[in-house]
N, C-alpha and C positions, 0 to 999 in steps of 0.2 A: 711672363711667369706662368708656368703650367699649373692648372688647378690640381689640388690634392685628390687622390682617389678616395672616394667614400665607400664604406662597406655596403655592398650590394647584396640584398637578400632576395631570394625567390619568394613567390607568393606562398608556397607551402611552408617555407621557413618562417615567414611572418606569422602565419597561422599557428605554427607550433609555438612560437614565442608568446603569442597571445594566449594560448592555452595554458602555458606555464605561469604566466602572470595572473591568469584567472584563478588558478588553484593555489597560488602562493600564499594568500592570507590563511586559507585552511591549513596548509602545510606548516606555516609558522605557528599558528594557534595550537595545532596538534602536538608539535614538538615541545612547545613551552608549557602547555597545560595538561595534556592528556597522555603523553608518552610514558612518563613515570608511573602514574596510576595504572596504565595499561600493562606495563611490565610487572608492577607490584601485584596486580590481581592474578596474574599467572603464577607468581610465587605463592600467593595465598591458596590457590587451588591445589597446589602440590604439597601443602603443609598444614599443620595444625596450628592455629593462631591462639596463643595464650596471652591473656592480659596480665601484665606485671606492673610493678610500681614504676611510673614514669613512661609507660608505653606498652609495647607488646613484644613478644618473641615468637619466632617461627620454629616449629619442629618438623623437619622434613618427613613426609609420609609417602612420597611417590604418587602412585595412582590410586591410593586408598580412597580418597574423596570421590573420584570418578567411579570406583567400584561401588561405593555406597550409593551414589546417585542412581546408577543403573540397576543394581542388584538388590539393594536393601531398602531403599526408600519406597514407601508404599504407593505413592500417587504421582511421582514426578514424570515417569515415562508416559503414563496414561494422560496426564494433563498436557504434556508436550505434544503427543499425537493428536489430541482433540483440538489443541490450538492451531496446529498446522492444517488440519482438515477444515476447520472453521475459516481460516484465512484463504485457503484454496477455493472455498465456496463463495466467499464474500468479495474477493478481488474482481472477478469478472462482472459481478453485479454493479459494483461501484464504478468500474471503468465504462461499462455500457451506459449506465444512467448519467454519469457526468458528461460523457460525450454527447448523448442525446440532449441533455439540458443545455449544453454549450451551443449546440446547433440551433436550438430554439431561441436562445437569448441573442444569438448572432444575427437573427433575421431583422430586417428593417420594418418596424411597425410603430405606430404612434404610441407614445408612452413607454418606450423600451427601457429608458433609464429608470423609471419608477418600477417597472416589472423586475428589473435586475435587483434593485434595492429590496423590494418585498421578498424576492426569492431568497436572497442571501441573509436576511434577518435571522431566520431560525438556524441557519448553518453557522453563522458567526456567534450568535448569542447562546445557542444550544438551549433554548428555552421556548416557552409558549406552546403552540399546538403540537409541534414536532416532538418536543420532550414529553409532553403529556401523552401523546400517542405511543411513544416508546415505553412509558411507564405502564400504561393500561394495556397496550398491545392487543387491541381487539382482533387484529388480523391473526395473531398467533393463537388466540383462543378459538377462533373459527376454524383454523387449520387443524388444531389439536382435536377439536370436537369432531371434525370429519374423520380424522385418523382413528378416533375412538368409536366411530359408528354413530356420531351425532346426526341430527336430522335437520339442522338449520345452518345457515351461513353460506359464504361464498363457496366453500369446499363442496357443498352438496350439489351445486350447479356445475362448478368448474371441473371437478374430478371425473364425473361421468362423461362430460363432453370430451375431455382429453382422452379418456379411455376409448370412446367411440372412434377417435382418430387413430387408434392403435399406437399411441405414443409409448415409448419405453417407460417402465415404472420409475427408473431413476430420474428421467426427465420430468415426469409429473411431480415427483418429490421435490425436485429442485425448484420448480415453479412455485409450489406451496411454500418452500423455504424463502424464496424471493418475496412473496407476498407478506410473509411473517416478519421479514427483516426490512421492510420498506422504510420505516422511520430511521433505523440505524444507517441504512444506505444513504438516505438524504443527508443526514447529519455528518457523514464521513466523506462527502463528495465536494465540499466547498472549494478546497485548494485545487483539486483536479479540474473542476469546472473553470476556474480562473485560468489555469494553464491551457486547457483546450480552447477557451475563448480567445486567449492571446494568439494561439496558433492559427485559429480560423481567420482572425482579422489580419494576419500577416500573409495570407495567400494572395498573390497578385491578382488584381481584378482583370488584368489583360488575358489571363488564362481562361477565365469564364467567358469573356467577350469572344475570344477565339473559338471556344466550344460552341457558343450560341451561333456564330457564323457558320460553323460546320453542321449545325442542326442537331447537336447533342441534347438528349433529354436530361431532366434533372437527376434521374437515377445514374445515368452515365457520367454526368458531371461530378457526382459524389464519389463514385468508385474510381474514376480516372484522374481526378484532380484533387478533390478535398481530402479523401482518405489517405492517398499516398503521401501528400505533403504534411499531413498531421501525424503520420505514423511514428516519427521519432518521439513525439510527445506521448504516444501510447506507452512506449517503453519507459519514459520518464515517470509518468503517472503510475505505472505498474510498480516500479521500484518504490516510489513514495508511498503507495497504498499498502504494500507489503510491510514496509518498515513501520508505518503508522499503525497498522493492525497489530504488529508484534510488540509495540511499545505503548499501547493504550493503557490508560489508568486502571481499567477493569480487567486487564489481562491476567489470567489465572496463574501462568507460570511466573510472571514478575511478582505477583503477590506471594507465591510460594518461596521465591528466592529471598524476598525481604523477611518473611516470617522465619525462615530457616536460620537466619543470623542469630536471633534471640531465643527462639523456642525450639529449634531443631538441633542439628549436629554441629552448629557453629559456623564461623566465618569461612573456614576452608571449604566445607561442603557447599555453602552458599555460592562461593566463588566458582566452584566446579560446575554447579548448576548454571550459573550465568555464562560460563564459557561453552558449555554444551548447547545452551540456547543460542548463543552468538554463532557458533559453528553451524547450527541448524538453519538459522536465518541466512547466513552466507551461502550455504550449499543450495538452499531453495532459490535464492536470487540468482546464483550462477546458472542453474538449470533453466529457470524461466527466461533469463536474458539470452542464453544460448539459443533457445527455441524462438523467441520473439524477434531477436535482432536479425535473423535471417530474412524476415519479412519486412524489415524497415527500409524505407526509401529515403536516401539522403540527397537533397538537391545540391548540386555543385555549380 
């Protein structure tokens, strides 16, 4: 009796099926719970929402809500631009710090587990010394004092030194901004550190052993082995950091969207603001991914 032919799949086909299975829970959840509100919010942004007995009714207004958002609202465009610029400045700081911290925590030393626990306590709890530093923000006060012509603090020493190196003014300003935002960067880097740490621990030890045999230095090992193999996680963390920054509880635009529902032009204008904000995030992520993905190395 001849055996029945089984369905034979190539390795690439198996990987494709695995990818579809991986995203299947999200797809089902989106269709069941988010697709209807997603479409409804578009309808709200194109209409005036009037509350009536037993519910609400929509009066179609076309692009009037979007015209109000861009041309008539006093602060939305300004707040949106400021939020985008703040995100562009903070994302590199968070990525660099989280990768640096993950490299330190990945080293073998006595008490490594305790060091990791101590390091993540302020990140997870968002309390204690880090939160206090963010509230008082001594670094910001010192940087502002220097910018205003103050005579004390870190800026008084750091700025002349950087100027003596003939660094561009925008680079000096960015360093001062990094110093001022150190507490916020630490608090926003917890998940990114975990992702980078997992990636560092997945790098095969045999590659480092082969590099040692070839006489590679630690610097060469980092740039030729560690960084390329972890580069896909840089893209992952970049996307996560951008979204986390745009959806933070203290985000100015989100606060404006919420307040517009009750104290502003109504639900329709609020929905239009939300969609403009969503489109801005999507465009920003598309540009950043298009730039960074060209440098990403995928091991096959």
